[in-house]
Steps between C-alpha positions, in 0.01 A plus 500: 500500500608859447394832641369785284348789695517273805242261352598136436498402137603189312826516309448628148494218246821430311434542129625303205878505499605325180874465453565756772428237765824329405698806614564487870585796717399865502530742209459875449428640155477871417271528197508883490620775728481878461264794466324337200402183681601260775446128522687211662453133584599330825467123477560180691485152350120498532383864531551796271409856608480799265610811690332805343342516156634822353536387139223384270362149522631429151852618587495309830409179318759569231784549748404192700490289185839639392637348820326170430229558763128436460292795632226253596725362774482824698343447842415856608563871434628726778484878464727746683295816430256652253724716278453419133852367447411223746139420402469584129434140394326382815134497389569301183743261668255427782217440252704267278682306769218489759747478786489679839608865509640621833515867601422708804154648540633851446682402184195320365275799559745739333547265204125450456433877511765565236368220276134608494344495153301777334190393697685533828504124555797357683676186372435171673769246580364147499747382767597803703685431826588766754774517760654745743861610511686321776283186483646189340296286265561193288478447124557132430829417671629860499465708816439867419574784741382844380641811665420869475729718287514881476354594159230738379236233447191390696654211694827392336690188607818309435521124541720225630444144383616181673507153347730200523730682744547795262398861570436755224447872568337748261506871585447753223312832482604641834635842586736384772584190704350523849622265772191282462573433132869431570398246760269318259780475244748328730593144416395510134666266253376713210443873547310704239558867581408828337789704361286753320708807428834673508448822696701720267337358187159562658586857599617601150256273314184583304237439771299801629618618840179376667568147372864519609387598850258209509765248388752625759244516783464251784203348317666500160772272366830368632815651348824318423657692789230400750531134403879520524465646849286202598756256359784680677345552842214261570502210254559157652687371193290185483376497139663292231334724241413869510269623223489873429147585390274785385787694339387826343565518126526880517685550828730204537735275307539128569877518535481793743252306714713185486822688581352672806351175631816296446718769658277503808488121522879485477527694827319212670712235336207401285620578152592141419237335719215704352415502134350829387246467218303763310129461429395631159196688379508348153572131551471225755804418709619140510356333811706494818486142628589393853 
């Protein structure tokens, strides 16, 4: 049994797995990451969770199939917050796959308001499941722990996932790293972290000043410098893989983000232990398998 909103509920059914069942262990796949859409997959040998649905259903299916994965083996969709680059394909994906969609009540309300049609009708999710930040729940054999993050959305969350002795942390779209978030991210074997912008590129870049202020605010996005500070001063050096995610195409460059992260990790003796990877907006990253 698992707990969702403190009510007992049977474990969600494990869907058809096809050839994927032959692959043991835990994997993390970044299908897309950036301001034009975010989508990832966290999977065990018998459960596969889609984290966010920020690209179209067609593109999600295409990228999964490019990696040799069948979209019909997805077990559930988990949403971090209601911004369009995280929910753009949600309605169509949920309708086609008919799998549970998990999000907080606040996120669901904000998403439904934004998605109203011309008649003012809100979209309906056939299998909507709600949860509260700080309360663990189970999807198949994966334990999910959502936690509150500082971002300008209704009720945004990051996630940690545990299965088969492996812990995966996902924290993007946050203006800074409060102590509570740092605590949740301890002990991760794979760490997916936002490295959104280079401060100088943002300051001299093309965005209006109001947008620049929002990005740099405590409910905006994490800079390369802020992430490097975390790696230097409060990171526990536990992850075998660090994935830099949600890089701005206008205000960052992949090699700048990688350089700053690797330099910070080197101060903790983690340069060779940790492998720094870059999530892409335009193509799926090869799965990390543990």
